[in-house]
N, C-alpha and C positions, 0 to 999 in steps of 0.2 A: 238860379242856385248853380253854383259854379263848383267844380272840383276843389276841394280843401287842399292847400299846399302841403306836399309830402305823402299825399294820399294818392295811389296809383288809378289808373283808369279801370273802372269796372267795366267788364265784357259781357254784355247780355243780348240773348238771341231771342227775337221776337217771333211768334208763332201765331200766324194769322191769315185769313182767306179775305180779308178785305183789303184790296190793293190801295184804295184811296185812304183808308184810315192809317194803314200802315206807313206810307209815305209822310204823312204829317206828324204821326206819333214818332217815328225815328228821327226826323229833322229836328224835334224839338227835344227829345231826350239827348241826342248827340251835342246839341248847343248846350247842355248842361255839362258836358265833361264824360259821357257815357260812350264807350265804345259799342254800338249796334247793329246788328244784322238782322234779316228778315227771312223767314221761310214758309211757305205755305205749308197748311196741314197735311197735305196729301204729298208732299214732298218728301224725300229721305231725311226725316230729321236726326235719325242715329247717326248717318253719314256726315251731316254737316256738323254735329256736336263734337265728332272725332276730330274734324278738321279745325273748327272754329275755337272749341274749347272755353266756352263761355263761362262765367262764374256762376251765372244764373238764367233761367228761362222766364221770359214774360209771355204769357199765354192770353190772347184775346178770344175771350168766349162770352159773347154780348148777353146771352141768356141761359148758359149752362155753366156746370162745375168741371172742375178737372176729371171727375169721374169718367164724363162721357168720352174721354180720349183714351182709349187702350194703348196707343202708340207711347204714351208717357210713361208706360208699365217699366220699362228698361232704363228709364232716366231719372229714377227718384234721387239720386245722388245729388242733384241740380235743386237748389231752392227754386220755387216756383211761384211767382207773382200773377195772379188771374186779374185779367181787366173784364169786369162783368158788370152788366145793369141789375143782376140778380143778386139777392142777399142770400149767402150760402154760409155753410158751417165749414171750416177747415178743420180736421182732427189732426193731419201730419203737422210737426213744428215747422216744417220746411216750405209749408204752403201758405200764402197769405192771400187776400184779395182787396182790390179798391176800385171804386167806380171808373167806368171805362174812359169817360172824359174829364177827369181828375186834371187839376193843373200839373204840367210837367214838374215842377219844382216839388209838389208833395210825391209823384211818383218816384222820383230819383232819391227823396228823404227816406221812403218806404223802402226802396230797394238796397240802401245802405244799411238800414236797420234789420233787414232781413239778414244779409252777410253777418253782420255783426253777432245777430242772434244764432246762426247756424255755424258759424266757424271761429266764433270768440274774438271777432274784430279783424280776422285776417282772411282775405280771399285766397283762395287755392293759388300757389305758385305754380306757374307753367315753366317748364324745365327748357333749356336750349337743346336743339337737336345738334348733335357733332358727329360728323363722319369724315374722319381724317381732317383734312383741312376746310371743310365746308362746315360753316355754322349758320343756325338758322335759328331765331329766336321768335317763336309765336305770339309772346305777348307784346314785346316792342316793335315786332314785323320789321325786323331788318336781316340781311343775310351777309356774311363775309365770306371771301374764299382767299385762302393764303394771306389772311390778314387785311385785305381790303374790302370795302364795302362793294356791294353790288345791288344796284338799284333794280328792283322788279316789279312790275304792275302786280294787281291783285291775283289775276288768274294764274299768272306763271308762278308767283310764291305760293299758291295754295296746291299748285300740281307739283312743286319742288316738295313741299312739306308733305303730302301724302307718300310721294315716293320714297323719302326719308324715313316715314314711319313704317313702311314696308319693305326696308331696304333688303335686296337680295330676292325679292318676291316679285312675281309677274303679275301686273294688274292690267285688266282690259281697258280700253277706251271707254266701254259703258261705265266700269267700275270706278275710273278715275272722274269721270262725269258725274256721278252720283255723290261720290265723297266730296269732289270740289265744289260742285254748284247745287246738289242736293237736287238732281233732276235727271231723268233718262236723257240719253243721247240720240238726237234725231238723225236719221240715216245720212243725210246730207251736211251734218253737222262736224266741221273740221278743226273745232276751237281746240280739242285737247291735242291734236297733232301739232297745230301751229304752235301753242304753247311750249311743247317739247322741242319743237326747232329752234324757236327762240331761246330757251334755256340752253341747248347745246351751243348755239352761237356765242352766248355769254360766258361760256365756263369752257371754252376751246374743246369742244367736242365734235368732231367733224360727223357730217350727217353720214356719210359712207364709213363704215368701220368705227362707229361710235362705241367707245367703252363706258364712259361714266353713266349715260342713260342709254340701256341697250334696247332695241327693238326685238323683240321675240316674235316672230313671223308668225302670222295668224292668231297671236296670242295676246300681244300687247306691249306693255313696256316695264322694264326694270330697271332700278338703280342700282349700280355695281359698287359696293362699298370699297373693295381694293383699289379701284381706279381714281379715288379720290384722295390717296395719299399722295405722300412726296413723288 
């Protein structure tokens, strides 16, 4: 099954602790035209949802129902498809289940059916983020600066997206790591600093005296909205 002409790509977040299954599942679902990312149960689900903004959650629960996961309590606005080997009863209209090893085409069809049922055929529209001459589209995954396209790898785009969503606020390296990658920052991990440095280079923001993405010493980073104007 492939994406129908004129229908935009569905974005789904897989929650699973089975790395082997997740790799197999994501590859086959994405081959069917669905943009899917994977997060482990113990990672920061809420932070990943804020950044990725999926249309729905796919929850891998081989032998248990959604009720076993209190972390989903604050995510009930997202339709949730359970992958399970157990027969369960779903009371909520936005929750459904399917056998864990179902054919990927059947899974994709069920995902589209759920979105049609819960949103009357229209998946949520994700707005563009615009600050001065900087535009970031979370859905289409593109960035423009002063009208020109800027190519960004995934980590840099996510860091920029989080900074734009919290423009003017100081975010620690640890908080950025949780929101960008859904996990805590290791003491020797400099990936956030490297991403910020590369972003500054691409947007003419010198490391010393930077104005667009400011270093708040001892606290973290902050995107300065006024510096992105003409």
